[in-house]
C-alpha positions as CSV (number, residue, x, y, z in Angstrom):
1,X,22.3,13.3,72.4
2,X,22.9,16.7,74.0
3,X,20.5,17.7,76.8
4,X,21.2,21.4,76.2
5,X,20.5,24.0,73.7
6,X,23.3,24.7,71.7
7,X,23.1,27.7,69.1
8,X,25.2,25.4,66.5
9,X,22.1,23.0,66.1
10,X,20.0,25.9,64.9
11,X,18.6,24.9,61.5
12,X,16.2,26.7,58.8
13,X,13.4,23.9,60.0
14,X,13.8,25.3,63.5
15,X,13.9,28.8,62.4
16,X,10.3,28.3,60.4
17,X,8.9,26.3,63.4
18,X,9.8,28.8,65.9
19,X,8.4,31.6,63.6
20,X,5.3,30.2,63.6
21,X,5.3,29.6,67.2
22,X,5.9,33.0,67.9
23,X,2.9,34.2,65.7
24,X,0.9,32.6,68.3
25,X,-0.2,29.2,66.6
26,X,-0.3,26.3,68.3
27,X,1.5,11.8,65.4
28,X,-0.7,9.7,64.7
29,X,0.5,6.2,63.8
30,X,-1.7,3.2,62.5
31,X,0.1,-0.1,61.0
32,X,2.9,1.3,58.8
33,X,4.9,-1.5,57.1
34,X,7.1,1.3,55.4
35,X,9.1,1.3,58.6
36,X,9.5,-2.4,58.7
37,X,11.2,-2.2,55.4
38,X,13.3,0.8,56.4
39,X,14.6,-0.9,59.5
40,X,14.3,-4.5,58.3
41,X,12.2,-5.2,61.5
42,X,8.9,-7.1,62.3
43,X,5.5,-4.8,62.7
44,X,5.4,-6.5,66.3
45,X,8.6,-4.4,67.1
46,X,6.4,-1.3,67.5
47,X,2.6,-2.7,67.8
48,X,1.0,-5.1,70.6
49,X,-1.5,-6.0,68.0
50,X,-1.7,-3.4,65.2
51,X,-2.5,-0.7,65.3
52,X,-2.5,-0.7,69.2
53,X,1.4,0.5,69.9
54,X,3.6,-1.1,72.6
55,X,5.7,1.3,74.7
56,X,8.7,1.1,72.1
57,X,6.0,2.0,69.3
58,X,4.7,4.9,71.2
59,X,8.3,6.4,71.9
60,X,8.9,6.0,67.9
61,X,5.7,7.7,67.2
62,X,6.7,10.5,69.6
63,X,10.1,11.0,68.1
64,X,8.7,11.6,64.7
65,X,9.2,8.4,63.4
66,X,12.8,7.7,64.9
67,X,14.3,4.9,66.8
68,X,15.4,5.8,70.4
69,X,19.0,7.0,70.0
70,X,19.0,6.2,66.6
71,X,22.1,5.5,64.5
72,X,23.0,5.2,60.9
73,X,23.5,1.5,61.1
74,X,20.1,0.7,62.2
75,X,18.7,2.2,58.9
76,X,18.7,-0.5,56.4
77,X,17.2,1.5,53.7
78,X,19.8,4.5,53.4
79,X,18.0,7.7,52.6
80,X,18.9,10.2,49.3
81,X,21.1,13.0,50.4
82,X,19.8,16.6,49.2
83,X,23.0,18.5,49.3
84,X,26.5,18.2,51.2
85,X,26.8,18.3,54.8
86,X,29.1,21.1,54.6
87,X,26.2,23.5,53.7
88,X,25.2,23.5,57.2
89,X,28.3,25.2,58.3
90,X,27.6,28.2,55.8
91,X,23.9,28.5,56.2
92,X,22.3,30.6,55.6
93,X,24.5,31.4,52.4
94,X,23.9,27.9,51.2
95,X,20.6,25.9,51.1
96,X,20.3,23.6,54.2
97,X,20.9,20.3,53.0
98,X,18.1,17.6,53.9
99,X,17.2,14.1,53.0
100,X,14.5,12.0,51.0
101,X,13.5,8.4,52.0
102,X,15.6,5.9,50.0
103,X,12.6,4.4,48.0
104,X,8.9,5.1,47.7
105,X,7.8,5.3,51.5
106,X,4.0,3.9,50.5
107,X,1.9,1.0,52.3
108,X,-1.5,0.0,52.1
109,X,-4.2,-1.4,54.4
110,X,-7.0,-3.5,53.6
111,X,-10.2,-4.2,55.8
112,X,-12.3,-7.3,54.8
113,X,-15.6,-7.6,56.7
114,X,-18.7,-10.1,57.1
115,X,-21.3,-8.4,59.0
116,X,-24.3,-9.4,61.0
117,X,-26.2,-6.7,62.6
118,X,-29.7,-6.1,64.0
119,X,-31.1,-2.5,64.2
120,X,-34.4,-1.3,65.9
121,X,-35.9,2.0,65.3
122,X,-39.2,3.3,66.9
123,X,-41.7,3.3,64.1
124,X,-39.7,1.3,61.5
125,X,-39.5,-2.0,63.4
126,X,-36.3,-4.1,63.5
127,X,-34.1,-4.7,60.4
128,X,-31.8,-7.7,60.5
129,X,-28.6,-7.6,58.0
130,X,-27.2,-11.5,57.7
131,X,-23.8,-12.1,56.5
132,X,-23.1,-9.2,54.6
133,X,-19.8,-9.6,52.7
134,X,-18.0,-6.0,52.7
135,X,-15.4,-6.9,50.4
136,X,-13.5,-4.5,50.9
137,X,-14.9,-2.5,53.7
138,X,-12.0,0.1,53.7
139,X,-8.7,0.6,52.0
140,X,-6.2,2.8,53.2
141,X,-3.1,4.2,51.3
142,X,-0.3,5.6,53.6
143,X,3.0,7.4,53.2
144,X,5.3,8.3,56.3
145,X,8.7,9.0,57.0
146,X,11.6,11.6,57.8
147,X,12.9,14.3,56.2
148,X,16.4,14.7,57.5
149,X,17.0,15.0,61.4
150,X,14.3,17.2,62.5
151,X,11.3,16.8,60.1
152,X,8.8,14.0,59.4
153,X,5.7,13.6,57.2
154,X,2.4,11.5,57.1
155,X,-0.5,11.1,55.0
156,X,-3.5,8.9,54.5
157,X,-5.8,8.3,51.6
158,X,-9.1,6.2,53.0
159,X,-11.5,4.7,50.4
160,X,-14.6,3.6,52.5
161,X,-17.9,1.6,51.2
162,X,-21.2,1.7,53.4
163,X,-24.0,-0.9,54.0
164,X,-26.4,1.6,52.1
165,X,-24.4,1.1,48.9
166,X,-22.4,4.5,49.1
167,X,-18.8,5.2,49.3
168,X,-16.3,7.8,50.1
169,X,-12.6,8.6,49.4
170,X,-11.1,11.2,51.7
171,X,-7.8,12.5,52.6
172,X,-7.7,11.5,56.5
173,X,-4.3,12.8,57.3
174,X,-1.9,15.1,55.9
175,X,0.9,16.8,57.9
176,X,4.4,17.7,58.2
177,X,6.1,17.7,61.7
178,X,9.0,19.6,63.0
179,X,11.2,17.6,65.6
180,X,13.6,19.0,68.6
181,X,13.4,22.5,67.2
182,X,14.2,24.2,70.8
183,X,15.9,23.0,73.9
184,X,16.9,19.6,75.0
185,X,16.1,16.7,72.5
186,X,12.2,16.0,72.3
187,X,10.9,19.0,74.6
188,X,9.5,21.0,71.8
189,X,7.9,19.3,68.6
190,X,5.4,21.1,66.1
191,X,3.1,19.5,63.6
192,X,1.0,21.1,61.0
193,X,-1.6,19.7,58.6
194,X,-4.6,17.5,59.3
195,X,-4.0,15.0,61.8
196,X,-5.6,13.1,64.8
197,X,-4.4,15.4,67.8
198,X,-2.2,14.0,70.7
199,X,-5.1,15.3,72.8
200,X,-6.3,11.8,73.1
201,X,-3.3,9.4,72.2
202,X,-4.1,6.2,73.5
203,X,-7.9,6.2,73.1
204,X,-8.7,7.1,69.4
205,X,-9.9,4.5,66.9
206,X,-6.3,4.4,65.4
207,X,-4.7,3.7,68.2
208,X,-7.4,0.7,69.5
209,X,-7.0,-2.9,68.6
210,X,-10.8,-3.1,68.2
211,X,-12.6,-2.4,65.1
212,X,-15.3,-0.1,66.6
213,X,-14.0,3.1,68.2
214,X,-15.3,4.7,71.2
215,X,-18.3,6.4,69.9
216,X,-19.6,8.3,73.0
217,X,-16.2,10.2,72.8
218,X,-16.3,11.0,69.1
219,X,-19.8,10.6,67.7
220,X,-22.1,12.3,70.1
221,X,-24.0,15.3,68.9
222,X,-24.6,17.9,71.8
223,X,-26.7,20.1,69.6
224,X,-30.8,19.9,70.1
225,X,-33.6,21.5,71.3
226,X,-33.1,20.7,75.1
227,X,-29.6,19.5,74.5
228,X,-28.0,16.5,72.5
229,X,-29.7,13.1,72.6
230,X,-27.3,10.6,71.5
231,X,-24.7,9.3,68.9
232,X,-24.6,10.1,65.4
233,X,-24.7,7.7,62.2
234,X,-22.1,10.5,60.5
235,X,-20.2,13.5,61.1
236,X,-23.1,15.8,61.3
237,X,-23.4,18.3,64.2
238,X,-20.9,19.6,66.6
239,X,-19.3,16.5,68.0
240,X,-18.0,15.9,71.4
241,X,-14.3,15.3,70.4
242,X,-13.0,15.8,66.6
243,X,-11.5,12.7,65.2
244,X,-9.3,14.8,63.2
245,X,-8.5,18.3,63.0
246,X,-6.8,21.0,60.6
247,X,-4.5,22.9,62.9
248,X,-0.9,23.3,64.4
249,X,0.0,21.3,67.5
250,X,3.2,21.6,69.7
251,X,4.1,18.8,71.9
252,X,7.1,17.2,73.7
253,X,8.3,15.2,76.5
254,X,10.5,16.4,79.6
255,X,12.4,14.1,82.0
256,X,11.4,11.1,79.9
257,X,8.1,10.5,81.4
258,X,6.2,14.1,81.1
259,X,4.0,14.5,78.3
260,X,2.4,17.7,77.0
261,X,0.6,18.9,74.0
262,X,-1.5,22.1,73.2
263,X,-2.9,23.1,69.5
264,X,-4.9,25.9,67.6
265,X,-7.4,24.2,65.2
266,X,-10.5,24.9,62.9
267,X,-13.6,24.8,65.1
268,X,-15.0,21.2,65.3
269,X,-18.5,22.6,64.0
270,X,-19.6,20.6,61.1
271,X,-21.9,20.8,58.3
272,X,-24.6,20.4,55.9
273,X,-25.9,17.0,56.2
274,X,-29.4,15.5,56.2
275,X,-31.3,15.7,59.5
276,X,-30.7,13.6,62.4
277,X,-33.5,11.2,63.0
278,X,-35.4,11.3,66.3
279,X,-37.7,13.7,68.1
280,X,-35.1,16.5,68.5
281,X,-33.9,16.1,64.7
282,X,-31.6,18.9,63.6
283,X,-30.0,20.0,60.4
284,X,-26.6,21.9,60.1
285,X,-26.5,24.8,57.8
286,X,-22.9,25.2,58.2
287,X,-19.4,23.8,56.7
288,X,-18.7,20.3,56.5
289,X,-16.8,18.9,59.7
290,X,-13.2,19.1,59.3
291,X,-13.1,21.3,56.1
292,X,-12.0,24.9,55.7
293,X,-14.7,27.0,57.6
294,X,-13.8,30.4,56.9
295,X,-13.8,31.4,60.5
296,X,-11.7,33.8,62.6
297,X,-12.7,31.4,65.6
298,X,-10.0,28.8,66.5
299,X,-10.6,25.9,69.0
300,X,-7.7,25.4,71.7
301,X,-6.7,22.0,73.4
302,X,-4.2,21.0,75.9
303,X,-3.2,17.8,77.4
304,X,-0.7,16.9,80.2
305,X,0.1,13.5,81.5
306,X,2.7,11.7,83.2
307,X,4.1,7.9,82.9
308,X,5.1,6.0,86.0
309,X,7.3,3.0,85.5
310,X,8.2,1.1,82.4
311,X,10.0,2.5,79.2
312,X,10.2,6.3,79.1
313,X,7.9,8.2,76.7
314,X,11.0,8.9,74.5
315,X,12.2,5.1,74.7
316,X,14.8,5.7,77.6
317,X,15.5,2.6,79.4
318,X,17.6,3.5,82.4
319,X,16.9,2.0,85.6
320,X,14.1,-0.1,83.6
321,X,13.7,-4.1,83.7
322,X,12.9,-4.8,80.1
323,X,11.1,-8.1,79.2
324,X,11.6,-10.4,76.6
325,X,7.9,-10.0,75.3
326,X,8.2,-6.5,74.1
327,X,4.2,-5.7,74.9
328,X,5.2,-6.5,78.7
329,X,5.8,-3.8,81.5
330,X,4.6,-2.4,84.7
331,X,3.4,1.2,84.2
332,X,0.8,3.8,84.8
333,X,0.0,6.6,82.6
334,X,-2.3,9.4,84.0
335,X,-3.4,12.7,82.4
336,X,-5.9,15.4,82.2
337,X,-7.1,17.2,78.9
338,X,-9.4,20.0,77.7
339,X,-10.7,21.8,74.5
340,X,-12.3,24.9,74.2
341,X,-14.2,26.4,71.2
342,X,-16.8,28.8,69.7
343,X,-19.5,27.7,67.3
344,X,-21.0,31.1,66.8
345,X,-22.3,31.8,63.4
346,X,-23.0,27.8,62.5
347,X,-26.7,27.4,62.5
348,X,-28.8,24.1,63.1
349,X,-32.4,24.0,62.0
350,X,-34.3,22.5,64.9
351,X,-38.1,22.0,66.2
352,X,-39.7,21.9,69.3
353,X,-40.5,18.5,70.1
354,X,-42.8,19.1,72.7
355,X,-45.1,21.5,70.3
356,X,-45.3,24.3,72.8
357,X,-43.3,26.7,71.1
358,X,-43.8,27.0,67.3
359,X,-43.1,29.8,65.3
360,X,-44.7,30.4,61.8
361,X,-42.1,28.3,60.1
362,X,-42.3,25.7,62.7
363,X,-38.2,25.5,62.9
364,X,-35.7,27.5,64.7
365,X,-32.0,28.2,64.5
366,X,-29.8,27.0,67.1
367,X,-25.8,27.8,67.6
368,X,-23.4,26.0,69.9
369,X,-21.8,29.6,70.9
370,X,-19.4,28.0,73.3
371,X,-18.3,24.4,73.9
372,X,-15.7,23.2,76.6
373,X,-14.5,19.6,77.0
374,X,-12.7,18.3,80.1
375,X,-11.4,14.7,80.7
376,X,-9.0,12.5,82.6
377,X,-7.3,9.5,81.1
378,X,-5.4,6.5,82.8
379,X,-3.6,3.4,81.2
380,X,-2.2,0.7,83.6
381,X,-0.1,-2.1,82.1
382,X,0.7,-5.0,84.1
383,X,2.5,-7.8,82.1
384,X,-0.1,-9.0,79.6
385,X,-2.7,-6.8,80.6
386,X,-3.5,-3.4,79.7
387,X,-6.5,-1.7,81.5
388,X,-7.4,1.8,80.4
389,X,-10.1,4.6,80.2
390,X,-11.4,8.2,80.0
391,X,-14.0,10.2,81.5
392,X,-15.1,13.1,79.6
393,X,-17.5,16.0,80.7
394,X,-18.7,18.6,78.1
395,X,-20.6,21.8,78.5
396,X,-22.3,23.6,75.7
397,X,-24.1,26.9,75.5
398,X,-26.9,26.4,73.2
399,X,-28.8,29.6,71.7
400,X,-32.1,29.4,70.3
401,X,-32.9,31.8,67.7
402,X,-36.2,32.6,65.5
403,X,-36.7,31.3,62.3
404,X,-35.4,34.6,60.7
405,X,-32.2,34.3,62.9
406,X,-32.5,37.7,64.1
407,X,-34.1,37.1,67.7
408,X,-32.2,35.2,70.5
409,X,-35.1,33.5,72.0
410,X,-33.3,31.5,74.8
411,X,-29.6,30.5,75.9
412,X,-28.9,27.4,78.0
413,X,-25.9,25.6,79.3
414,X,-26.3,21.8,78.5
415,X,-23.8,19.3,80.1
416,X,-23.2,15.7,79.0
417,X,-21.0,13.0,80.4
418,X,-19.1,10.2,78.7
419,X,-16.5,7.3,79.9
420,X,-15.3,4.2,78.9
421,X,-13.1,1.1,80.7
422,X,-11.3,-1.2,78.3
423,X,-9.0,-4.2,78.9
424,X,-6.7,-5.5,76.7
425,X,-5.1,-9.0,77.4
426,X,-2.2,-11.0,75.4
427,X,-3.3,-14.5,75.8
428,X,-0.1,-15.8,74.0
429,X,1.6,-13.7,71.1
430,X,-0.7,-14.4,68.3
431,X,-4.0,-14.3,70.4
432,X,-5.3,-11.0,72.1
433,X,-8.7,-10.3,73.4
434,X,-10.5,-7.0,74.6
435,X,-13.5,-6.2,76.4
436,X,-14.9,-2.6,76.7
437,X,-17.7,-0.7,78.5
438,X,-19.1,2.6,77.3
439,X,-21.7,5.1,79.0
440,X,-23.0,8.4,77.5
441,X,-25.4,10.6,79.6
442,X,-26.8,13.0,77.1
443,X,-27.5,16.6,77.6
444,X,-31.1,16.2,77.1
445,X,-32.0,14.9,80.4
446,X,-35.6,13.4,79.2
447,X,-33.3,10.9,77.2
448,X,-31.9,7.9,79.4
449,X,-28.1,7.1,79.3
450,X,-26.6,5.2,76.5
451,X,-24.7,2.2,77.2
452,X,-22.6,-0.3,75.1
453,X,-20.4,-3.4,75.3
454,X,-17.8,-4.3,72.9
455,X,-15.9,-7.9,72.8
456,X,-12.8,-8.5,70.2
457,X,-11.0,-11.6,69.6
458,X,-8.0,-11.0,67.7
459,X,-5.5,-13.6,66.0
460,X,-2.4,-12.5,64.0
461,X,-2.3,-14.9,61.1
462,X,1.0,-13.3,60.3
463,X,3.0,-10.1,62.0
464,X,1.0,-8.0,59.4
465,X,-2.4,-10.0,58.9
466,X,-4.9,-9.8,61.5
467,X,-8.2,-11.9,61.8
468,X,-10.9,-10.1,64.2
469,X,-14.4,-11.4,65.5
470,X,-16.1,-8.5,67.4
471,X,-19.3,-8.3,69.1
472,X,-20.9,-4.8,69.9
473,X,-24.2,-4.8,72.0
474,X,-26.4,-2.1,72.7
475,X,-27.2,-2.4,76.5
476,X,-29.8,0.4,76.4
477,X,-31.7,-1.0,73.3
478,X,-30.9,-4.6,73.6
479,X,-32.4,-5.3,70.2
480,X,-29.4,-3.4,68.5
481,X,-26.3,-5.9,67.9
482,X,-23.7,-6.3,65.8
483,X,-21.3,-9.2,64.8
484,X,-18.3,-8.8,62.8
485,X,-15.5,-11.0,61.3
486,X,-12.9,-8.8,59.9
487,X,-9.8,-9.6,58.0
488,X,-7.1,-7.2,57.8
489,X,-3.8,-6.9,56.1
490,X,-1.0,-4.1,55.9
491,X,1.7,-4.1,53.5
């Protein structure tokens, strides 16, 4: 593989991607049996316990769904050629040839759950759910693969059913990728569409072995009369970090171990929803979270990190001692990340919970005119143990406006912090355990910190079938607990 830029390697895909980059524009993976079929290998080649990736799987993801130093002999399902290789020598006088996957690259994930939950709300008392059979709880339809040497694609359609009897079907991911478009291999990659940004690769829900995600990182709403008060039940409100974005991202790997990414995306402000419960209830009058929001404002994000020891981020193994158990290595990955955005023009209706400030209509407009997120991430792997965590600090400039939205009544900066620490351990190859502690300190200083504990036992019945028992406990309000038994299969 060449380590220097060669003008002969220029292709129309590179031209498209670089053209977009010059205009100033800025890989998620779940369990994809598509690739088990393509390479005729087990899911555990890339996953410790799906969807959690091992070091090899992370390299495969970052290389645009390609094996490190991939050769034609490793591909068991041969692609369909779209044109002769000779066309490359006469391009642009001929259409650049490409490839299609050899068969329909489709996979499915089904999640079945049995739930016990106790939930307490002030004034409403305690509600207990016994053995709710959520069959199914969620169904995901995936497609992913490569289009020739320098393009990839991924899409996911998710159907989810909820305890209140409602359901939703959503395109969660749909993106195109352009890999190794400039310079040395893997240094400059670009992807466009709707995706989970590499901003938080390693700790977003689709990369965790647990059923529950890290809610303080992704479901905290910072908007409120005196700042945010807690975690949302849905995606209403400007959130701490967006689970998915619509945008353009550039990322790459240098010297096998240094990783960077930056991107531009639609602002994370969200949309019309029912009012959030609680003393500082708000209701958004903006556009739905993650949808087109007709705004010239774009959010910007950046992440830089480095991996010490273990397999390189691009799969490089020079000077590395490999273990027979492919989840094992001795490594430390550390990084910093940040996000900056502007929510001007998106209104939230809010009321004064103290009753000291009341206008003639009893409600006010609030805008998050500027939000900033900064954080640090670390992941330490020592043989069968993976200890990782993130610290996040967010600052929101909240502007309170009159009921007619014409007069600015006040403007304040509110700050929240959140962090989690999680330990994953491989007992034996089919048995895995996980424990996580989360803490959120809301921007409203009158609200006590929120603390949660999450415990998981996973058993791989087969490489693509997983049984989990998971307990989530609210350490602030101890009457809130959840015990779930989850059966999940990918095929």
